[in-house]
DRENDO-1510 file (C-alpha; in Angstrom, 1 decimal, always signed):
<recs>
REC; n; res; u; v; w
REC; 1; MET; +25.1; -2.9; +11.4 .
REC; 2; ARG; +23.6; -2.4; +8.0 .
REC; 3; ILE; +19.9; -1.5; +7.5 .
REC; 4; ALA; +18.3; -1.1; +4.0 .
REC; 5; THR; +15.1; +0.0; +2.4 .
REC; 6; TYR; +14.3; -1.2; -1.0 .
REC; 7; ASN; +11.1; -0.7; -3.2 .
REC; 8; VAL; +10.9; -3.8; -5.3 .
REC; 9; GLU; +8.5; -3.2; -8.2 .
REC; 10; TRP; +5.9; -6.1; -8.4 .
REC; 11; PHE; +7.7; -8.2; -6.0 .
REC; 12; SER; +4.4; -10.1; -5.5 .
REC; 13; SER; +4.0; -11.2; -9.1 .
REC; 14; LEU; +7.2; -13.5; -8.6 .
REC; 15; PHE; +5.4; -16.0; -6.3 .
REC; 16; ASN; +2.6; -18.4; -6.8 .
REC; 17; SER; -0.3; -19.0; -4.3 .
REC; 18; ASN; +1.8; -21.5; -2.4 .
REC; 19; ASN; +4.3; -18.7; -1.6 .
REC; 20; LYS; +6.9; -20.3; -4.2 .
REC; 21; LEU; +9.0; -18.5; -6.6 .
REC; 22; PHE; +7.7; -19.1; -10.1 .
REC; 23; ASN; +11.2; -18.6; -11.4 .
REC; 24; ASP; +10.2; -19.4; -15.0 .
REC; 25; ASN; +10.0; -17.6; -18.4 .
REC; 26; GLY; +6.5; -16.1; -17.8 .
REC; 27; TRP; +6.5; -12.2; -17.7 .
REC; 28; SER; +7.0; -10.5; -14.6 .
REC; 29; GLY; +5.2; -7.3; -13.7 .
REC; 30; ARG; +8.2; -5.3; -15.0 .
REC; 31; TYR; +8.2; -4.4; -18.6 .
REC; 32; ASN; +9.8; -6.8; -20.9 .
REC; 33; VAL; +11.5; -8.8; -17.9 .
REC; 34; THR; +10.7; -12.5; -17.2 .
REC; 35; ARG; +10.1; -13.6; -13.7 .
REC; 36; ALA; +13.3; -15.6; -13.8 .
REC; 37; ASP; +15.3; -12.6; -14.7 .
REC; 38; GLN; +13.9; -10.6; -12.0 .
REC; 39; THR; +14.2; -13.1; -9.4 .
REC; 40; ALA; +17.8; -13.7; -10.5 .
REC; 41; ALA; +18.4; -10.0; -10.3 .
REC; 42; LEU; +17.0; -9.6; -7.1 .
REC; 43; GLY; +19.1; -12.3; -5.6 .
REC; 44; VAL; +22.2; -10.6; -6.8 .
REC; 45; VAL; +21.0; -7.3; -5.2 .
REC; 46; PHE; +20.1; -8.9; -2.0 .
REC; 47; GLN; +23.3; -10.9; -1.6 .
REC; 48; ALA; +25.3; -7.9; -2.4 .
REC; 49; LEU; +23.4; -5.8; +0.1 .
REC; 50; ASP; +24.2; -8.3; +2.8 .
REC; 51; ALA; +22.1; -6.4; +5.1 .
REC; 52; ASP; +21.1; -7.2; +8.8 .
REC; 53; ALA; +17.6; -5.9; +7.9 .
REC; 54; VAL; +15.8; -4.8; +4.7 .
REC; 55; MET; +12.6; -2.9; +4.7 .
REC; 56; ILE; +10.8; -4.1; +1.7 .
REC; 57; ILE; +8.5; -1.6; +0.1 .
REC; 58; GLU; +5.9; -3.3; -2.2 .
REC; 59; ALA; +6.5; -6.7; -0.6 .
REC; 60; PRO; +4.5; -9.7; -1.7 .
REC; 61; ASP; +0.8; -9.6; -1.3 .
REC; 62; GLN; -1.0; -11.0; +1.9 .
REC; 63; ASN; -4.3; -12.6; +1.1 .
REC; 64; ARG; -6.3; -15.6; +1.5 .
REC; 65; LYS; -4.0; -17.6; -0.7 .
REC; 66; GLN; -0.7; -15.9; -0.4 .
REC; 67; SER; +1.3; -15.0; +2.7 .
REC; 68; THR; +3.8; -12.0; +2.6 .
REC; 69; VAL; +6.1; -13.6; +5.4 .
REC; 70; LYS; +6.1; -17.2; +3.9 .
REC; 71; SER; +6.9; -15.8; +0.4 .
REC; 72; LEU; +9.8; -13.4; +1.8 .
REC; 73; GLU; +11.3; -16.3; +3.9 .
REC; 74; ALA; +11.2; -18.6; +0.8 .
REC; 75; PHE; +13.0; -16.1; -1.3 .
REC; 76; ALA; +15.5; -15.6; +1.6 .
REC; 77; ALA; +16.2; -19.5; +1.7 .
REC; 78; HIS; +16.4; -19.8; -2.1 .
REC; 79; PHE; +19.2; -17.3; -2.1 .
REC; 80; GLY; +20.8; -18.2; +1.1 .
REC; 81; LEU; +20.4; -14.7; +2.9 .
REC; 82; ARG; +21.3; -14.2; +6.3 .
REC; 83; ALA; +18.4; -11.8; +6.5 .
REC; 84; ARG; +15.9; -14.7; +6.4 .
REC; 85; ASP; +13.2; -14.0; +9.1 .
REC; 86; ALA; +10.2; -11.8; +8.0 .
REC; 87; VAL; +7.8; -9.7; +9.9 .
REC; 88; MET; +5.0; -7.3; +8.7 .
REC; 89; GLY; +2.2; -5.4; +10.1 .
REC; 90; TYR; -1.1; -4.5; +8.9 .
REC; 91; SER; -1.9; -5.8; +5.3 .
REC; 92; ASN; -3.6; -3.6; +2.6 .
REC; 93; GLU; -5.5; -4.0; -0.6 .
REC; 94; THR; -2.9; -2.9; -3.0 .
REC; 95; GLN; -0.8; -5.8; -3.4 .
REC; 96; GLN; +2.0; -3.9; -2.1 .
REC; 97; GLU; +2.7; -4.7; +1.5 .
REC; 98; ILE; +5.4; -3.3; +3.8 .
REC; 99; ALA; +7.5; -6.0; +5.6 .
REC; 100; LEU; +10.9; -6.5; +7.0 .
REC; 101; LEU; +13.5; -9.3; +6.3 .
REC; 102; PHE; +16.1; -9.4; +9.0 .
REC; 103; ASP; +18.9; -11.5; +10.4 .
REC; 104; PRO; +17.7; -13.3; +13.6 .
REC; 105; GLU; +21.4; -13.6; +14.5 .
REC; 106; THR; +22.1; -10.0; +14.9 .
REC; 107; LEU; +18.7; -8.5; +15.7 .
REC; 108; VAL; +15.2; -9.1; +16.9 .
REC; 109; ALA; +12.2; -7.2; +15.5 .
REC; 110; TYR; +8.5; -7.5; +15.9 .
REC; 111; HIS; +5.5; -5.6; +15.0 .
REC; 112; ASP; +4.5; -3.2; +17.9 .
REC; 113; PRO; +1.9; -0.6; +16.7 .
REC; 114; GLN; +1.4; +2.6; +18.7 .
REC; 115; GLY; -1.5; +5.1; +19.3 .
REC; 116; ALA; -5.0; +4.6; +20.2 .
REC; 117; PHE; -7.3; +2.4; +17.9 .
REC; 118; SER; -9.6; +4.9; +16.2 .
REC; 119; GLY; -11.5; +2.7; +13.8 .
REC; 120; MET; -13.2; +4.4; +10.7 .
REC; 121; GLU; -14.7; +7.0; +12.8 .
REC; 122; GLY; -11.2; +8.5; +13.3 .
REC; 123; ALA; -9.4; +10.5; +15.9 .
REC; 124; THR; -7.1; +13.6; +15.9 .
REC; 125; GLY; -3.4; +13.5; +16.7 .
REC; 126; ALA; -1.6; +10.3; +16.2 .
REC; 127; PRO; -4.1; +7.3; +16.3 .
REC; 128; ARG; -3.1; +3.7; +15.2 .
REC; 129; PHE; -2.1; +3.6; +11.7 .
REC; 130; ASP; -4.7; +1.1; +10.7 .
REC; 131; GLY; -7.5; +3.6; +11.6 .
REC; 132; ALA; -8.4; +7.1; +10.5 .
REC; 133; LEU; -7.1; +10.5; +11.1 .
REC; 134; ARG; -9.4; +13.4; +11.7 .
REC; 135; ILE; -8.0; +16.5; +9.9 .
REC; 136; ASP; -9.1; +19.6; +8.1 .
REC; 137; LEU; -7.6; +19.1; +4.7 .
REC; 138; ASP; -8.9; +22.2; +3.0 .
REC; 139; ILE; -9.4; +24.8; +5.7 .
REC; 140; ASP; -13.2; +24.7; +5.6 .
REC; 141; ALA; -13.7; +24.3; +9.3 .
REC; 142; THR; -14.9; +20.7; +8.6 .
REC; 143; GLU; -12.8; +17.5; +9.6 .
REC; 144; ASP; -11.9; +15.2; +6.8 .
REC; 145; LEU; -11.1; +11.5; +7.4 .
REC; 146; VAL; -7.7; +10.4; +6.0 .
REC; 147; VAL; -6.5; +6.6; +5.9 .
REC; 148; PHE; -3.4; +5.0; +4.8 .
REC; 149; SER; -3.8; +2.9; +1.8 .
REC; 150; LYS; -0.6; +1.2; +2.9 .
REC; 151; PRO; -0.4; +1.5; +6.7 .
REC; 152; PRO; +3.3; +2.1; +8.0 .
REC; 153; LEU; +5.0; -0.8; +9.6 .
REC; 154; GLU; +5.9; +0.0; +13.2 .
REC; 155; LEU; +8.6; -2.2; +14.8 .
REC; 156; SER; +10.5; -2.6; +18.1 .
REC; 157; VAL; +14.0; -3.7; +17.4 .
REC; 158; THR; +16.8; -4.8; +19.7 .
REC; 159; THR; +20.4; -5.6; +18.4 .
REC; 160; LYS; +22.2; -8.6; +20.0 .
REC; 161; THR; +24.4; -5.9; +21.7 .
REC; 162; GLY; +21.4; -4.6; +23.5 .
REC; 163; PHE; +20.8; -1.4; +21.4 .
REC; 164; ALA; +16.9; -0.8; +21.4 .
REC; 165; PHE; +15.3; +1.5; +18.8 .
REC; 166; ARG; +12.1; +2.0; +17.0 .
REC; 167; MET; +11.8; +1.6; +13.1 .
REC; 168; ILE; +8.9; +2.7; +11.1 .
REC; 169; GLY; +8.5; +1.5; +7.3 .
REC; 170; ALA; +6.4; +3.9; +5.2 .
REC; 171; HIS; +5.1; +4.2; +1.7 .
REC; 172; LEU; +3.3; +7.3; +1.3 .
REC; 173; LYS; +1.5; +7.8; -2.1 .
REC; 174; SER; -0.8; +10.3; -3.8 .
REC; 175; LYS; -3.1; +8.5; -6.0 .
REC; 176; ALA; -3.3; +9.2; -9.8 .
REC; 177; PRO; -6.2; +11.5; -10.9 .
REC; 178; HIS; -8.4; +8.5; -12.1 .
REC; 179; GLY; -11.7; +9.5; -13.5 .
REC; 180; ALA; -10.4; +13.0; -14.5 .
REC; 181; LYS; -11.6; +13.9; -17.9 .
REC; 182; THR; -10.4; +17.5; -18.4 .
REC; 183; PRO; -7.1; +19.3; -17.5 .
REC; 184; ALA; -9.0; +21.4; -14.8 .
REC; 185; GLU; -10.3; +17.9; -13.2 .
REC; 186; VAL; -6.8; +16.6; -13.4 .
REC; 187; MET; -5.6; +19.6; -11.5 .
REC; 188; SER; -8.3; +19.4; -9.0 .
REC; 189; PHE; -8.0; +15.6; -8.4 .
REC; 190; GLY; -4.3; +15.9; -8.1 .
REC; 191; ILE; -4.6; +18.7; -5.4 .
REC; 192; ALA; -7.0; +16.7; -3.4 .
REC; 193; ASN; -4.8; +13.6; -3.6 .
REC; 194; ARG; -1.8; +15.6; -2.6 .
REC; 195; ARG; -3.6; +17.1; +0.3 .
REC; 196; LYS; -4.3; +13.5; +1.6 .
REC; 197; GLN; -0.7; +12.5; +1.1 .
REC; 198; LEU; +0.5; +15.4; +3.1 .
REC; 199; ALA; -1.9; +14.6; +5.8 .
REC; 200; GLN; -0.5; +11.1; +6.0 .
REC; 201; ALA; +2.9; +12.8; +6.5 .
REC; 202; ILE; +1.4; +15.0; +9.2 .
REC; 203; TRP; +0.0; +11.9; +10.9 .
REC; 204; LEU; +3.5; +10.2; +10.6 .
REC; 205; ARG; +5.3; +13.3; +12.1 .
REC; 206; ALA; +2.8; +13.1; +15.1 .
REC; 207; ARG; +4.0; +9.5; +15.9 .
REC; 208; ILE; +7.7; +10.6; +15.4 .
REC; 209; ASP; +7.2; +13.6; +17.9 .
REC; 210; GLU; +5.8; +10.9; +20.4 .
REC; 211; HIS; +9.0; +8.9; +20.0 .
REC; 212; LEU; +11.1; +12.1; +20.3 .
REC; 213; ALA; +9.5; +13.2; +23.5 .
REC; 214; ALA; +10.2; +9.8; +25.0 .
REC; 215; GLY; +13.8; +10.0; +23.8 .
REC; 216; THR; +13.6; +6.8; +21.6 .
REC; 217; PRO; +16.0; +6.2; +19.0 .
REC; 218; LEU; +14.1; +6.1; +15.7 .
REC; 219; ILE; +14.6; +5.1; +12.0 .
REC; 220; VAL; +12.0; +6.1; +9.5 .
REC; 221; LEU; +12.5; +4.5; +6.1 .
REC; 222; GLY; +10.9; +3.8; +2.7 .
REC; 223; ASP; +9.5; +5.3; -0.1 .
REC; 224; LEU; +7.8; +8.8; +0.6 .
REC; 225; ASN; +6.9; +9.3; -3.0 .
REC; 226; ASP; +7.6; +13.0; -2.6 .
REC; 227; GLY; +10.6; +15.1; -2.3 .
REC; 228; PRO; +12.0; +18.7; -3.4 .
REC; 229; GLY; +11.4; +19.8; -6.8 .
REC; 230; LEU; +9.6; +16.7; -7.6 .
REC; 231; ASP; +6.3; +18.2; -9.2 .
REC; 232; GLU; +4.2; +21.4; -9.4 .
REC; 233; PHE; +2.5; +20.7; -6.1 .
REC; 234; GLU; +5.3; +21.6; -4.0 .
REC; 235; SER; +5.1; +25.3; -4.7 .
REC; 236; LEU; +1.4; +25.2; -4.0 .
REC; 237; PHE; +1.6; +23.6; -0.7 .
REC; 238; GLY; +5.0; +25.1; +0.2 .
REC; 239; ARG; +6.3; +21.9; +1.8 .
REC; 240; SER; +6.9; +18.2; +0.6 .
REC; 241; SER; +6.2; +15.2; +2.7 .
REC; 242; VAL; +9.9; +14.5; +3.2 .
REC; 243; GLU; +10.1; +18.0; +4.9 .
REC; 244; ILE; +7.1; +17.4; +7.1 .
REC; 245; VAL; +8.5; +14.0; +8.2 .
REC; 246; MET; +12.0; +15.3; +8.8 .
REC; 247; GLY; +10.8; +18.3; +10.7 .
REC; 248; HIS; +12.2; +21.9; +10.9 .
REC; 249; ASP; +15.8; +22.4; +11.6 .
REC; 250; GLY; +16.3; +22.1; +15.5 .
REC; 251; PRO; +16.0; +19.6; +18.4 .
REC; 252; GLY; +13.2; +18.0; +16.7 .
REC; 253; ALA; +14.7; +17.5; +13.3 .
REC; 254; LEU; +15.5; +14.1; +11.9 .
REC; 255; PHE; +18.3; +13.7; +9.3 .
REC; 256; ASP; +19.0; +12.0; +6.0 .
REC; 257; PRO; +21.9; +13.4; +4.1 .
REC; 258; HIS; +20.4; +12.9; +0.5 .
REC; 259; ALA; +17.4; +14.7; +1.6 .
REC; 260; LYS; +19.3; +17.5; +3.1 .
REC; 261; GLN; +21.4; +17.7; -0.1 .
REC; 262; ALA; +18.4; +17.9; -2.3 .
REC; 263; LEU; +16.7; +20.5; -0.3 .
REC; 264; SER; +19.6; +22.6; -0.4 .
REC; 265; ARG; +19.8; +22.6; -4.1 .
REC; 266; LYS; +17.3; +24.4; -6.2 .
REC; 267; LEU; +19.6; +24.0; -9.2 .
REC; 268; GLY; +22.2; +21.4; -10.1 .
REC; 269; ALA; +22.6; +17.7; -9.5 .
REC; 270; ALA; +20.9; +16.0; -6.6 .
REC; 271; PRO; +20.8; +12.5; -5.5 .
REC; 272; THR; +18.2; +10.0; -6.9 .
REC; 273; SER; +17.1; +6.6; -5.9 .
REC; 274; SER; +14.7; +5.7; -8.7 .
REC; 275; ARG; +14.6; +5.6; -12.5 .
REC; 276; PHE; +11.2; +5.6; -14.6 .
REC; 277; TRP; +10.7; +5.3; -18.2 .
REC; 278; ILE; +8.5; +8.2; -19.3 .
REC; 279; ARG; +6.7; +6.5; -22.3 .
REC; 280; THR; +5.1; +9.7; -23.7 .
REC; 281; GLU; +8.4; +11.7; -23.6 .
REC; 282; LYS; +10.6; +8.6; -24.5 .
REC; 283; ARG; +13.2; +9.2; -21.8 .
REC; 284; PHE; +14.0; +8.2; -18.3 .
REC; 285; LEU; +13.0; +10.2; -15.2 .
REC; 286; GLN; +15.1; +9.9; -12.2 .
REC; 287; ALA; +13.9; +11.0; -8.7 .
REC; 288; LEU; +14.8; +10.9; -5.0 .
REC; 289; LEU; +11.9; +9.0; -3.5 .
REC; 290; ASP; +13.6; +6.5; -1.0 .
REC; 291; TYR; +14.8; +7.8; +2.3 .
REC; 292; ILE; +16.3; +6.6; +5.6 .
REC; 293; ILE; +15.7; +9.3; +8.1 .
REC; 294; VAL; +17.0; +8.9; +11.6 .
REC; 295; THR; +17.4; +10.6; +15.0 .
REC; 296; ASP; +20.8; +11.8; +16.1 .
REC; 297; ASP; +21.4; +8.6; +18.1 .
REC; 298; PHE; +22.6; +6.9; +14.8 .
REC; 299; ARG; +24.8; +9.8; +13.7 .
REC; 300; ALA; +26.4; +9.5; +17.0 .
REC; 301; LYS; +27.2; +5.7; +16.1 .
REC; 302; GLY; +29.0; +6.8; +12.9 .
REC; 303; ALA; +26.1; +6.5; +10.5 .
REC; 304; LYS; +27.0; +6.3; +6.7 .
REC; 305; TRP; +24.3; +6.3; +3.8 .
REC; 306; ARG; +24.5; +4.9; +0.5 .
REC; 307; ILE; +22.2; +4.8; -2.5 .
REC; 308; TRP; +23.0; +1.7; -4.5 .
REC; 309; HIS; +22.4; +3.5; -7.8 .
REC; 310; PRO; +23.9; +1.5; -10.7 .
REC; 311; LEU; +24.9; +4.5; -12.7 .
REC; 312; ASP; +25.8; +7.0; -10.0 .
REC; 313; ASP; +27.6; +4.8; -7.4 .
REC; 314; PRO; +31.2; +4.0; -8.6 .
REC; 315; THR; +31.3; +0.6; -6.9 .
REC; 316; CYS; +28.0; -0.6; -8.5 .
REC; 317; TRP; +29.0; +0.8; -11.7 .
REC; 318; GLU; +32.3; -1.2; -11.9 .
REC; 319; ASN; +30.7; -4.3; -11.1 .
REC; 320; PRO; +28.7; -5.4; -14.2 .
REC; 321; LEU; +26.6; -8.1; -12.7 .
REC; 322; LEU; +25.5; -6.0; -10.0 .
REC; 323; ARG; +24.9; -3.0; -12.1 .
REC; 324; ASP; +22.7; -4.9; -14.5 .
REC; 325; ALA; +20.8; -6.6; -11.8 .
REC; 326; LEU; +19.8; -3.3; -10.1 .
REC; 327; VAL; +18.5; -2.1; -13.3 .
REC; 328; THR; +16.5; -5.4; -13.9 .
REC; 329; ALA; +15.2; -6.0; -10.4 .
REC; 330; SER; +13.2; -2.7; -10.0 .
REC; 331; ASP; +12.5; +0.8; -10.7 .
REC; 332; HIS; +13.9; +1.8; -7.4 .
REC; 333; PHE; +17.3; +1.3; -6.0 .
REC; 334; PRO; +18.2; +0.2; -2.5 .
REC; 335; VAL; +19.3; +2.8; +0.1 .
REC; 336; THR; +21.5; +1.6; +3.2 .
REC; 337; ILE; +22.5; +3.1; +6.4 .
REC; 338; ASP; +25.6; +1.6; +8.3 .
REC; 339; PHE; +26.3; +2.3; +11.8 .
REC; 340; ASP; +28.0; +0.8; +15.0 .
REC; 341; ALA; +25.5; -1.3; +16.8 .
</recs>
């Protein structure tokens, strides 16, 4: 079985209000890429992945005029994908939903949120992800309220062979320092926003601990937008979101080989899953942002991970059609895990 996570930049801009692909020469949300070109590139990538399920980060918008599920199912039908059924959880206001495309012939997946509903009054521990978490962010003996701008998608999944597991799709993000006018304000806003992101990771980890206590096989996947050595805030806070979600080494730790490799290397090359153009510096920045983090149940089933990086993965590099499609389709590249189901 193959499970993928894929952050598709501005997927929403490829669909009209009737959930149909524009597939024309209008500009997409990606710089200097038409909607037709991005659509075609995504078709090549999804067909090459041939996954049983794809956790899509930045899925098409859910609003009064547009449906995430209908848009994704229309996309799957257009390209004849076997992962053709879609499911999502709580919508958000960012035009970047979290949703799963899956093959109904190989597995069944449905939204199954956990935790008590807290509302905006909040609760401690691990409340439902569409509520608020009460946590002291700045050690001032006063509880702060933290919310997810993109509530994680919690799924109950069962394969046709009867293997049941949980899946959590996540997109953790630290807001840009909007409104900051001085370097000091940029730093202050950045620290406050990173605190909120780490609090979201703590919240997610609390849910993970509940599943571990129940002995439930679990996959946490998506864009954690954070990782070892990514920015100056890591040294300030000591741990990245990735480290919090994975847990300390020992019985409660989850595993992702790319994260493990990056965490073990302070110098030297590390895996990357994204490629961004830094306009002010006129260069590309590559970073490891996308993860598939699992319990040992999947390693026992022969799990193998792969980052579909067009420049680093030899198979992708040697296939010019796929290589170019990966560059055109998004600023992130898919990550997959294969295991015996």
